[in-house]
C-alpha positions in Angstrom: -44.2 1.5 -72.4 -46.1 -1.7 -71.5 -44.4 -4.8 -70.2 -46.0 -8.0 -69.0 -44.0 -9.7 -66.3 -43.2 -13.4 -66.5 -41.2 -15.4 -63.9 -38.2 -17.1 -65.6 -39.5 -20.5 -64.5 -42.5 -20.1 -66.8 -40.1 -20.0 -69.8 -38.4 -23.2 -68.8 -41.4 -25.4 -68.3 -41.2 -27.0 -71.8 -41.2 -26.3 -75.5 -45.0 -26.5 -75.8 -45.3 -23.0 -74.3 -45.4 -20.3 -77.0 -44.8 -16.7 -76.3 -45.4 -13.6 -78.3 -43.0 -10.6 -78.2 -44.1 -7.4 -79.7 -41.6 -4.8 -80.9 -42.1 -1.2 -81.8 -40.1 0.2 -84.7 -38.9 3.8 -84.3 -37.0 5.9 -86.8 -34.8 8.5 -85.1 -33.8 11.2 -87.5 -31.4 14.0 -86.7 -32.4 17.7 -86.6 -30.6 18.2 -89.9 -32.5 15.4 -91.6 -35.9 16.5 -90.2 -35.3 20.0 -91.6 -35.3 18.6 -95.1 -38.9 17.3 -94.7 -42.2 19.2 -94.9 -44.1 19.5 -91.6 -46.6 16.9 -92.8 -43.9 14.4 -93.5 -42.1 15.2 -90.3 -45.3 14.6 -88.3 -45.9 11.4 -90.1 -42.5 10.1 -89.3 -42.7 11.1 -85.6 -46.3 9.8 -85.1 -46.3 6.6 -87.2 -46.0 3.4 -85.2 -45.0 0.1 -86.8 -45.1 -3.1 -84.8 -43.3 -6.4 -85.3 -44.2 -9.8 -83.8 -41.9 -12.6 -82.6 -43.7 -15.9 -81.8 -41.5 -18.5 -80.2 -41.3 -21.6 -78.0 -37.6 -21.5 -77.6 -37.0 -24.2 -80.3 -38.7 -22.6 -83.2 -39.8 -19.0 -83.9 -41.3 -16.8 -86.5 -40.9 -13.0 -86.9 -43.0 -10.8 -89.1 -44.4 -7.3 -89.4 -47.9 -6.4 -88.1 -49.4 -5.1 -91.3 -51.5 -2.5 -89.4 -49.7 0.8 -89.3 -50.8 3.3 -86.6 -50.5 7.0 -87.4 -51.9 9.2 -84.7 -55.5 8.0 -84.2 -55.6 6.4 -87.6 -54.8 2.8 -88.4 -54.4 1.3 -91.9 -53.4 -1.9 -93.4 -50.2 -2.3 -95.5 -50.6 -5.9 -96.4 -50.1 -5.3 -100.2 -46.5 -4.4 -99.5 -44.0 -7.3 -99.5 -43.1 -8.1 -95.9 -40.3 -10.5 -95.0 -40.9 -13.3 -92.6 -38.1 -15.0 -90.6 -38.4 -18.6 -89.5 -35.7 -19.8 -87.0 -35.3 -23.5 -86.2 -32.9 -23.9 -83.2 -33.0 -27.7 -83.4 -31.5 -27.7 -87.0 -29.6 -24.4 -86.4 -31.0 -22.9 -89.5 -33.1 -19.9 -90.6 -35.5 -19.5 -93.6 -36.5 -16.1 -95.0 -39.9 -16.0 -96.7 -41.6 -13.2 -98.7 -45.0 -13.5 -96.9 -46.7 -15.2 -94.0 -49.1 -17.3 -96.1 -49.5 -21.0 -96.8 -48.7 -20.4 -100.4 -45.4 -18.6 -100.2 -43.7 -18.4 -103.6 -40.0 -18.3 -102.6 -37.6 -18.4 -99.7 -33.9 -18.7 -98.8 -32.0 -20.6 -96.1 -29.0 -19.6 -94.0 -27.3 -20.7 -90.8 -28.4 -19.2 -87.5 -26.3 -16.6 -85.7 -24.4 -18.0 -82.7 -22.7 -16.5 -79.7 -19.3 -16.4 -81.4 -20.7 -14.1 -84.1 -21.3 -11.4 -81.5 -19.1 -9.0 -79.5 -20.6 -8.9 -76.0 -19.6 -6.0 -73.8 -19.8 -5.3 -70.1 -21.9 -2.2 -70.7 -25.4 -2.5 -69.2 -28.6 -0.5 -69.7 -31.9 -0.5 -67.9 -34.7 -0.8 -70.4 -38.1 -0.8 -68.8 -38.0 -3.3 -66.0 -35.1 -5.3 -67.5 -31.4 -4.9 -67.0 -29.7 -5.5 -70.3 -26.2 -6.0 -71.7 -24.9 -4.5 -74.9 -23.7 -6.7 -77.8 -22.6 -5.7 -81.3 -22.4 -7.5 -84.7 -21.5 -6.4 -88.2 -23.4 -8.0 -91.1 -23.0 -6.9 -94.7 -21.1 -3.8 -93.7 -23.9 -2.7 -91.3 -23.2 -2.4 -87.6 -26.0 -3.6 -85.3 -26.3 -3.0 -81.6 -28.4 -5.3 -79.4 -29.4 -5.0 -75.8 -30.4 -8.4 -74.3 -31.5 -9.7 -71.0 -30.9 -13.0 -69.3 -34.0 -12.4 -67.1 -36.0 -14.0 -70.0 -34.7 -17.3 -71.0 -35.5 -17.1 -74.7 -32.3 -16.8 -76.8 -34.0 -15.1 -79.7 -34.7 -11.6 -81.1 -36.0 -9.6 -84.0 -35.4 -10.6 -87.7 -32.4 -13.0 -88.0 -30.8 -11.9 -84.7 -30.3 -14.5 -82.1 -27.5 -16.5 -80.4 -27.1 -14.2 -77.3 -27.7 -15.6 -73.8 -31.1 -14.1 -73.4 -33.9 -12.3 -75.3 -33.0 -9.2 -77.4 -35.0 -6.3 -75.9 -33.7 -3.6 -78.2 -32.0 -3.6 -81.6 -30.4 -0.6 -83.1 -29.1 0.0 -86.7 -28.4 3.5 -88.1 -31.5 5.6 -87.4 -33.8 2.6 -86.8 -34.6 1.1 -83.4 -36.7 -2.0 -82.6 -37.7 -2.2 -78.9 -39.9 -4.7 -77.1 -43.1 -3.2 -75.8 -44.9 -6.4 -74.7 -44.4 -10.1 -74.0 -47.2 -12.5 -73.4 -47.9 -16.2 -73.2 -50.0 -17.6 -76.1 -52.9 -20.1 -75.7 -52.0 -23.8 -75.5 -53.8 -24.3 -78.8 -51.4 -22.0 -80.7 -49.2 -23.4 -83.5 -46.7 -21.6 -85.7 -47.9 -20.8 -89.2 -45.0 -22.1 -91.3 -45.5 -21.3 -95.0 -45.1 -23.8 -97.8 -42.2 -22.7 -100.0 -42.7 -23.3 -103.7 -39.1 -22.5 -104.6 -35.9 -22.4 -102.5 -33.4 -19.8 -103.8 -29.8 -18.9 -103.0 -29.4 -15.7 -101.0 -28.2 -13.8 -104.1 -31.2 -15.1 -106.2 -33.6 -14.3 -103.4 -32.3 -10.7 -103.3 -33.0 -10.4 -107.0 -36.5 -12.0 -106.4 -37.2 -9.3 -103.8 -36.1 -6.5 -106.0 -38.2 -7.8 -109.0 -41.3 -8.3 -106.8 -41.0 -4.8 -105.2 -40.6 -3.3 -108.6 -43.8 -5.0 -109.7 -45.6 -3.8 -106.6 -44.6 -0.2 -107.3 -46.0 -0.2 -110.9 
């Protein structure tokens, strides 16, 4: 696993510095679950690598899926599939969820950012790569999420809509799915966030229906 080392001071030199955190998504299926798949499907699950990107300056961030899927020595693009994009604004303490990272995004929804009081932080620690992390849990929509965060990196952010902990979330677990950081790097000084233009703001319930309708259209 690759980690690029940054001294904490680099992260506190100002909001003009943007950093890119890359996460790898892994699906850990039980032996019983794997037995129900053919050998080809099993190999695909075990060898396919999906990456997600968090770009942040500490005040604003955007999280999206890298549309290149790596399976063994083969890489292919999945850009035709709807991918959600999370935009967090720590100044306004709000988050927006988009349906694509484009400048002509059709719809989105807004919600408050998660804060420290939403989490249950434990004294349990875990070494992940070079970082000492602490365990925290949160339950959202009847789903339990477990996060491991480090205060060795002073970015109070993480994958998807997860944030509010006193450090960067290195690993996020939910059911069989794990998102774990594989790389962090400083972006060029010319970098700016690509914030889509939303044509229609929807309630969370309406956005869920919008997603289902759009995915149904894609599958036809």
